[in-house]
PDB file of the backbone (N, CA, C, O) and the ligand in Angstrom, with CONECT records:
HET     ZN  A 101       1
ATOM      1  N   MET A   1      50.005  57.848 149.504  1.00  0.00           N
ATOM      2  CA  MET A   1      50.294  58.467 150.779  1.00  0.00           C
ATOM      3  C   MET A   1      49.662  59.888 150.821  1.00  0.00           C
ATOM      4  O   MET A   1      49.910  60.689 149.919  1.00  0.00           O
ATOM      5  N   MET A   2      48.916  60.180 151.774  1.00  0.00           N
ATOM      6  CA  MET A   2      48.214  61.465 151.864  1.00  0.00           C
ATOM      7  C   MET A   2      49.047  62.489 152.611  1.00  0.00           C
ATOM      8  O   MET A   2      49.283  62.329 153.808  1.00  0.00           O
ATOM      9  N   PRO A   3      49.492  63.521 151.946  1.00  0.00           N
ATOM     10  CA  PRO A   3      50.236  64.576 152.631  1.00  0.00           C
ATOM     11  C   PRO A   3      49.406  65.296 153.629  1.00  0.00           C
ATOM     12  O   PRO A   3      48.205  65.467 153.418  1.00  0.00           O
ATOM     13  N   SER A   4      49.981  65.721 154.694  1.00  0.00           N
ATOM     14  CA  SER A   4      49.316  66.535 155.712  1.00  0.00           C
ATOM     15  C   SER A   4      49.059  67.946 155.238  1.00  0.00           C
ATOM     16  O   SER A   4      49.605  68.356 154.213  1.00  0.00           O
ATOM     17  N   CYS A   5      48.253  68.694 155.944  1.00  0.00           N
ATOM     18  CA  CYS A   5      48.026  70.083 155.572  1.00  0.00           C
ATOM     19  C   CYS A   5      49.323  70.865 155.662  1.00  0.00           C
ATOM     20  O   CYS A   5      49.530  71.804 154.894  1.00  0.00           O
ATOM     21  N   LYS A   6      50.208  70.492 156.592  1.00  0.00           N
ATOM     22  CA  LYS A   6      51.485  71.194 156.681  1.00  0.00           C
ATOM     23  C   LYS A   6      52.331  70.951 155.405  1.00  0.00           C
ATOM     24  O   LYS A   6      52.946  71.861 154.850  1.00  0.00           O
ATOM     25  N   LYS A   7      52.324  69.674 154.978  1.00  0.00           N
ATOM     26  CA  LYS A   7      53.071  69.349 153.772  1.00  0.00           C
ATOM     27  C   LYS A   7      52.472  70.036 152.574  1.00  0.00           C
ATOM     28  O   LYS A   7      53.191  70.568 151.729  1.00  0.00           O
ATOM     29  N   ALA A   8      51.184  70.027 152.500  1.00  0.00           N
ATOM     30  CA  ALA A   8      50.469  70.686 151.385  1.00  0.00           C
ATOM     31  C   ALA A   8      50.810  72.147 151.312  1.00  0.00           C
ATOM     32  O   ALA A   8      51.041  72.681 150.228  1.00  0.00           O
ATOM     33  N   SER A   9      50.845  72.813 152.472  1.00  0.00           N
ATOM     34  CA  SER A   9      51.157  74.260 152.476  1.00  0.00           C
ATOM     35  C   SER A   9      52.584  74.478 152.060  1.00  0.00           C
ATOM     36  O   SER A   9      52.881  75.460 151.381  1.00  0.00           O
ATOM     37  N   GLU A  10      53.499  73.577 152.452  1.00  0.00           N
ATOM     38  CA  GLU A  10      54.869  73.704 151.995  1.00  0.00           C
ATOM     39  C   GLU A  10      54.973  73.578 150.456  1.00  0.00           C
ATOM     40  O   GLU A  10      55.687  74.325 149.787  1.00  0.00           O
ATOM     41  N   LEU A  11      54.223  72.596 149.944  1.00  0.00           N
ATOM     42  CA  LEU A  11      54.219  72.399 148.471  1.00  0.00           C
ATOM     43  C   LEU A  11      53.599  73.644 147.820  1.00  0.00           C
ATOM     44  O   LEU A  11      54.065  74.073 146.765  1.00  0.00           O
ATOM     45  N   MET A  12      52.588  74.213 148.409  1.00  0.00           N
ATOM     46  CA  MET A  12      51.971  75.436 147.833  1.00  0.00           C
ATOM     47  C   MET A  12      53.023  76.575 147.750  1.00  0.00           C
ATOM     48  O   MET A  12      53.137  77.253 146.730  1.00  0.00           O
ATOM     49  N   SER A  13      53.777  76.761 148.841  1.00  0.00           N
ATOM     50  CA  SER A  13      54.697  77.894 148.827  1.00  0.00           C
ATOM     51  C   SER A  13      55.892  77.607 147.912  1.00  0.00           C
ATOM     52  O   SER A  13      56.413  78.512 147.260  1.00  0.00           O
ATOM     53  N   GLN A  14      56.323  76.333 147.869  1.00  0.00           N
ATOM     54  CA  GLN A  14      57.393  75.960 146.940  1.00  0.00           C
ATOM     55  C   GLN A  14      56.914  76.149 145.506  1.00  0.00           C
ATOM     56  O   GLN A  14      57.668  76.587 144.637  1.00  0.00           O
ATOM     57  N   GLY A  15      55.657  75.813 145.276  1.00  0.00           N
ATOM     58  CA  GLY A  15      55.147  75.921 143.893  1.00  0.00           C
ATOM     59  C   GLY A  15      55.042  77.318 143.412  1.00  0.00           C
ATOM     60  O   GLY A  15      54.854  77.555 142.218  1.00  0.00           O
ATOM     61  N   GLN A  16      55.159  78.268 144.323  1.00  0.00           N
ATOM     62  CA  GLN A  16      55.132  79.642 143.867  1.00  0.00           C
ATOM     63  C   GLN A  16      56.514  80.093 143.377  1.00  0.00           C
ATOM     64  O   GLN A  16      56.632  81.092 142.667  1.00  0.00           O
ATOM     65  N   ASP A  17      57.569  79.340 143.766  1.00  0.00           N
ATOM     66  CA  ASP A  17      58.935  79.648 143.363  1.00  0.00           C
ATOM     67  C   ASP A  17      59.444  78.812 142.219  1.00  0.00           C
ATOM     68  O   ASP A  17      60.321  79.223 141.459  1.00  0.00           O
ATOM     69  N   ARG A  18      58.875  77.627 142.112  1.00  0.00           N
ATOM     70  CA  ARG A  18      59.370  76.685 141.103  1.00  0.00           C
ATOM     71  C   ARG A  18      58.261  75.747 140.723  1.00  0.00           C
ATOM     72  O   ARG A  18      57.277  75.618 141.452  1.00  0.00           O
ATOM     73  N   ALA A  19      58.403  75.078 139.577  1.00  0.00           N
ATOM     74  CA  ALA A  19      57.418  74.082 139.205  1.00  0.00           C
ATOM     75  C   ALA A  19      57.581  72.879 140.122  1.00  0.00           C
ATOM     76  O   ALA A  19      58.700  72.469 140.430  1.00  0.00           O
ATOM     77  N   LEU A  20      56.486  72.332 140.543  1.00  0.00           N
ATOM     78  CA  LEU A  20      56.536  71.171 141.404  1.00  0.00           C
ATOM     79  C   LEU A  20      56.832  69.913 140.554  1.00  0.00           C
ATOM     80  O   LEU A  20      56.483  69.847 139.375  1.00  0.00           O
ATOM     81  N   GLY A  21      57.464  68.951 141.170  1.00  0.00           N
ATOM     82  CA  GLY A  21      57.709  67.703 140.490  1.00  0.00           C
ATOM     83  C   GLY A  21      56.423  66.901 140.331  1.00  0.00           C
ATOM     84  O   GLY A  21      55.387  67.267 140.886  1.00  0.00           O
ATOM     85  N   THR A  22      56.489  65.801 139.568  1.00  0.00           N
ATOM     86  CA  THR A  22      55.309  64.975 139.292  1.00  0.00           C
ATOM     87  C   THR A  22      54.679  64.496 140.567  1.00  0.00           C
ATOM     88  O   THR A  22      53.473  64.646 140.759  1.00  0.00           O
ATOM     89  N   LEU A  23      55.492  63.905 141.467  1.00  0.00           N
ATOM     90  CA  LEU A  23      54.967  63.344 142.701  1.00  0.00           C
ATOM     91  C   LEU A  23      54.449  64.464 143.596  1.00  0.00           C
ATOM     92  O   LEU A  23      53.398  64.325 144.222  1.00  0.00           O
ATOM     93  N   GLU A  24      55.162  65.544 143.657  1.00  0.00           N
ATOM     94  CA  GLU A  24      54.704  66.694 144.522  1.00  0.00           C
ATOM     95  C   GLU A  24      53.361  67.273 144.009  1.00  0.00           C
ATOM     96  O   GLU A  24      52.453  67.562 144.788  1.00  0.00           O
ATOM     97  N   GLY A  25      53.274  67.423 142.725  1.00  0.00           N
ATOM     98  CA  GLY A  25      52.026  67.936 142.147  1.00  0.00           C
ATOM     99  C   GLY A  25      50.860  66.983 142.415  1.00  0.00           C
ATOM    100  O   GLY A  25      49.756  67.414 142.746  1.00  0.00           O
ATOM    101  N   LEU A  26      51.118  65.700 142.268  1.00  0.00           N
ATOM    102  CA  LEU A  26      50.057  64.697 142.558  1.00  0.00           C
ATOM    103  C   LEU A  26      49.678  64.702 144.002  1.00  0.00           C
ATOM    104  O   LEU A  26      48.490  64.627 144.316  1.00  0.00           O
ATOM    105  N   GLN A  27      50.624  64.786 144.898  1.00  0.00           N
ATOM    106  CA  GLN A  27      50.353  64.806 146.319  1.00  0.00           C
ATOM    107  C   GLN A  27      49.489  66.008 146.655  1.00  0.00           C
ATOM    108  O   GLN A  27      48.516  65.903 147.402  1.00  0.00           O
ATOM    109  N   LEU A  28      49.849  67.122 146.108  1.00  0.00           N
ATOM    110  CA  LEU A  28      49.134  68.374 146.409  1.00  0.00           C
ATOM    111  C   LEU A  28      47.719  68.316 145.863  1.00  0.00           C
ATOM    112  O   LEU A  28      46.771  68.695 146.551  1.00  0.00           O
ATOM    113  N   LYS A  29      47.567  67.845 144.630  1.00  0.00           N
ATOM    114  CA  LYS A  29      46.227  67.740 144.019  1.00  0.00           C
ATOM    115  C   LYS A  29      45.366  66.768 144.800  1.00  0.00           C
ATOM    116  O   LYS A  29      44.177  67.012 145.002  1.00  0.00           O
ATOM    117  N   LEU A  30      45.955  65.673 145.237  1.00  0.00           N
ATOM    118  CA  LEU A  30      45.221  64.674 146.005  1.00  0.00           C
ATOM    119  C   LEU A  30      44.731  65.280 147.305  1.00  0.00           C
ATOM    120  O   LEU A  30      43.578  65.107 147.700  1.00  0.00           O
ATOM    121  N   HIS A  31      45.630  65.990 147.957  1.00  0.00           N
ATOM    122  CA  HIS A  31      45.264  66.647 149.219  1.00  0.00           C
ATOM    123  C   HIS A  31      44.105  67.658 149.010  1.00  0.00           C
ATOM    124  O   HIS A  31      43.141  67.714 149.773  1.00  0.00           O
ATOM    125  N   LEU A  32      44.258  68.407 147.986  1.00  0.00           N
ATOM    126  CA  LEU A  32      43.241  69.440 147.702  1.00  0.00           C
ATOM    127  C   LEU A  32      41.869  68.827 147.384  1.00  0.00           C
ATOM    128  O   LEU A  32      40.826  69.443 147.603  1.00  0.00           O
ATOM    129  N   LEU A  33      41.905  67.587 146.857  1.00  0.00           N
ATOM    130  CA  LEU A  33      40.595  66.913 146.560  1.00  0.00           C
ATOM    131  C   LEU A  33      39.838  66.622 147.842  1.00  0.00           C
ATOM    132  O   LEU A  33      38.607  66.619 147.845  1.00  0.00           O
ATOM    133  N   ILE A  34      40.538  66.382 148.907  1.00  0.00           N
ATOM    134  CA  ILE A  34      39.859  65.986 150.130  1.00  0.00           C
ATOM    135  C   ILE A  34      39.820  67.042 151.196  1.00  0.00           C
ATOM    136  O   ILE A  34      39.055  66.926 152.154  1.00  0.00           O
ATOM    137  N   CYS A  35      40.636  68.087 151.054  1.00  0.00           N
ATOM    138  CA  CYS A  35      40.729  69.083 152.072  1.00  0.00           C
ATOM    139  C   CYS A  35      40.207  70.416 151.613  1.00  0.00           C
ATOM    140  O   CYS A  35      40.861  71.144 150.867  1.00  0.00           O
ATOM    141  N   GLN A  36      38.987  70.728 152.084  1.00  0.00           N
ATOM    142  CA  GLN A  36      38.339  71.936 151.642  1.00  0.00           C
ATOM    143  C   GLN A  36      39.097  73.185 152.125  1.00  0.00           C
ATOM    144  O   GLN A  36      39.188  74.182 151.408  1.00  0.00           O
ATOM    145  N   ARG A  37      39.631  73.116 153.331  1.00  0.00           N
ATOM    146  CA  ARG A  37      40.355  74.197 153.922  1.00  0.00           C
ATOM    147  C   ARG A  37      41.508  74.651 153.018  1.00  0.00           C
ATOM    148  O   ARG A  37      41.628  75.825 152.667  1.00  0.00           O
ATOM    149  N   CYS A  38      42.341  73.685 152.661  1.00  0.00           N
ATOM    150  CA  CYS A  38      43.533  73.979 151.806  1.00  0.00           C
ATOM    151  C   CYS A  38      43.037  74.445 150.397  1.00  0.00           C
ATOM    152  O   CYS A  38      43.658  75.289 149.751  1.00  0.00           O
ATOM    153  N   ARG A  39      41.958  73.890 149.979  1.00  0.00           N
ATOM    154  CA  ARG A  39      41.398  74.275 148.663  1.00  0.00           C
ATOM    155  C   ARG A  39      41.037  75.777 148.667  1.00  0.00           C
ATOM    156  O   ARG A  39      41.310  76.494 147.704  1.00  0.00           O
ATOM    157  N   ARG A  40      40.434  76.218 149.739  1.00  0.00           N
ATOM    158  CA  ARG A  40      40.073  77.622 149.876  1.00  0.00           C
ATOM    159  C   ARG A  40      41.333  78.519 149.832  1.00  0.00           C
ATOM    160  O   ARG A  40      41.387  79.573 149.199  1.00  0.00           O
ATOM    161  N   VAL A  41      42.368  77.984 150.586  1.00  0.00           N
ATOM    162  CA  VAL A  41      43.611  78.784 150.590  1.00  0.00           C
ATOM    163  C   VAL A  41      44.196  78.927 149.206  1.00  0.00           C
ATOM    164  O   VAL A  41      44.618  80.017 148.820  1.00  0.00           O
ATOM    165  N   THR A  42      44.226  77.823 148.441  1.00  0.00           N
ATOM    166  CA  THR A  42      44.851  77.885 147.099  1.00  0.00           C
ATOM    167  C   THR A  42      44.011  78.765 146.211  1.00  0.00           C
ATOM    168  O   THR A  42      44.548  79.474 145.360  1.00  0.00           O
ATOM    169  N   ARG A  43      42.661  78.738 146.391  1.00  0.00           N
ATOM    170  CA  ARG A  43      41.808  79.511 145.555  1.00  0.00           C
ATOM    171  C   ARG A  43      42.045  80.998 145.856  1.00  0.00           C
ATOM    172  O   ARG A  43      42.094  81.837 144.956  1.00  0.00           O
ATOM    173  N   HIS A  44      42.187  81.283 147.119  1.00  0.00           N
ATOM    174  CA  HIS A  44      42.458  82.628 147.512  1.00  0.00           C
ATOM    175  C   HIS A  44      43.794  83.140 146.958  1.00  0.00           C
ATOM    176  O   HIS A  44      43.887  84.291 146.530  1.00  0.00           O
ATOM    177  N   LEU A  45      44.789  82.319 146.966  1.00  0.00           N
ATOM    178  CA  LEU A  45      46.093  82.697 146.395  1.00  0.00           C
ATOM    179  C   LEU A  45      46.141  82.697 144.872  1.00  0.00           C
ATOM    180  O   LEU A  45      47.092  83.196 144.269  1.00  0.00           O
ATOM    181  N   GLY A  46      45.082  82.120 144.247  1.00  0.00           N
ATOM    182  CA  GLY A  46      45.126  81.996 142.818  1.00  0.00           C
ATOM    183  C   GLY A  46      46.240  81.001 142.438  1.00  0.00           C
ATOM    184  O   GLY A  46      46.769  81.028 141.327  1.00  0.00           O
ATOM    185  N   PHE A  47      46.578  80.116 143.411  1.00  0.00           N
ATOM    186  CA  PHE A  47      47.741  79.294 143.206  1.00  0.00           C
ATOM    187  C   PHE A  47      47.526  78.133 142.251  1.00  0.00           C
ATOM    188  O   PHE A  47      48.351  77.821 141.392  1.00  0.00           O
ATOM    189  N   LEU A  48      46.353  77.500 142.452  1.00  0.00           N
ATOM    190  CA  LEU A  48      46.193  76.198 141.813  1.00  0.00           C
ATOM    191  C   LEU A  48      46.220  76.320 140.291  1.00  0.00           C
ATOM    192  O   LEU A  48      46.848  75.513 139.605  1.00  0.00           O
ATOM    193  N   ARG A  49      45.552  77.309 139.786  1.00  0.00           N
ATOM    194  CA  ARG A  49      45.530  77.520 138.325  1.00  0.00           C
ATOM    195  C   ARG A  49      46.951  77.654 137.755  1.00  0.00           C
ATOM    196  O   ARG A  49      47.338  77.043 136.759  1.00  0.00           O
ATOM    197  N   GLU A  50      47.704  78.525 138.490  1.00  0.00           N
ATOM    198  CA  GLU A  50      49.092  78.753 138.123  1.00  0.00           C
ATOM    199  C   GLU A  50      49.961  77.484 138.194  1.00  0.00           C
ATOM    200  O   GLU A  50      50.773  77.186 137.318  1.00  0.00           O
ATOM    201  N   ALA A  51      49.735  76.777 139.278  1.00  0.00           N
ATOM    202  CA  ALA A  51      50.521  75.531 139.489  1.00  0.00           C
ATOM    203  C   ALA A  51      50.254  74.517 138.425  1.00  0.00           C
ATOM    204  O   ALA A  51      51.166  73.869 137.910  1.00  0.00           O
ATOM    205  N   ILE A  52      48.981  74.383 138.099  1.00  0.00           N
ATOM    206  CA  ILE A  52      48.620  73.423 137.029  1.00  0.00           C
ATOM    207  C   ILE A  52      49.177  73.823 135.695  1.00  0.00           C
ATOM    208  O   ILE A  52      49.645  72.994 134.915  1.00  0.00           O
ATOM    209  N   ARG A  53      49.117  75.102 135.449  1.00  0.00           N
ATOM    210  CA  ARG A  53      49.659  75.585 134.196  1.00  0.00           C
ATOM    211  C   ARG A  53      51.184  75.308 134.096  1.00  0.00           C
ATOM    212  O   ARG A  53      51.697  74.870 133.067  1.00  0.00           O
ATOM    213  N   ARG A  54      51.861  75.586 135.207  1.00  0.00           N
ATOM    214  CA  ARG A  54      53.306  75.311 135.218  1.00  0.00           C
ATOM    215  C   ARG A  54      53.648  73.827 135.174  1.00  0.00           C
ATOM    216  O   ARG A  54      54.638  73.387 134.590  1.00  0.00           O
ATOM    217  N   TYR A  55      52.736  73.066 135.850  1.00  0.00           N
ATOM    218  CA  TYR A  55      52.902  71.609 135.898  1.00  0.00           C
ATOM    219  C   TYR A  55      52.795  71.053 134.447  1.00  0.00           C
ATOM    220  O   TYR A  55      53.596  70.220 134.024  1.00  0.00           O
ATOM    221  N   ARG A  56      51.809  71.532 133.733  1.00  0.00           N
ATOM    222  CA  ARG A  56      51.667  71.108 132.353  1.00  0.00           C
ATOM    223  C   ARG A  56      52.830  71.588 131.489  1.00  0.00           C
ATOM    224  O   ARG A  56      53.414  70.799 130.747  1.00  0.00           O
ATOM    225  N   ASP A  57      53.164  72.845 131.576  1.00  0.00           N
ATOM    226  CA  ASP A  57      54.194  73.410 130.750  1.00  0.00           C
ATOM    227  C   ASP A  57      55.548  72.742 131.011  1.00  0.00           C
ATOM    228  O   ASP A  57      56.374  72.604 130.109  1.00  0.00           O
ATOM    229  N   GLY A  58      55.748  72.346 132.227  1.00  0.00           N
ATOM    230  CA  GLY A  58      57.068  71.766 132.601  1.00  0.00           C
ATOM    231  C   GLY A  58      57.249  70.360 132.163  1.00  0.00           C
ATOM    232  O   GLY A  58      58.336  69.799 132.302  1.00  0.00           O
ATOM    233  N   ASN A  59      56.180  69.751 131.618  1.00  0.00           N
ATOM    234  CA  ASN A  59      56.297  68.325 131.282  1.00  0.00           C
ATOM    235  C   ASN A  59      56.133  68.079 129.787  1.00  0.00           C
ATOM    236  O   ASN A  59      56.203  66.935 129.338  1.00  0.00           O
TER     237      ASN A  59
HETATM  238 ZN    ZN A 101      44.712  70.501 154.067  1.00  0.00          ZN2+
END
C-alpha cells in the first residue's frame, strides 16, 4: 500500500520524535523511492539518514 504525501510527511515528523516501526519505515522508504518531492524535503531536513540510523539501531 502506497502512503500518500500527507501520510509520508506525518511519518517524517513522527520519525523526528521517535523511531518508526518496521511497517512505518518501509512505507516511508517506499514513498520516498517514487516521490521526488518528498525526497527533497527529507534531504533538506537531513531526516532520512537519521531515520535509517535509528531504524537500524532500534532493531
Ligand atoms: Zn510524496
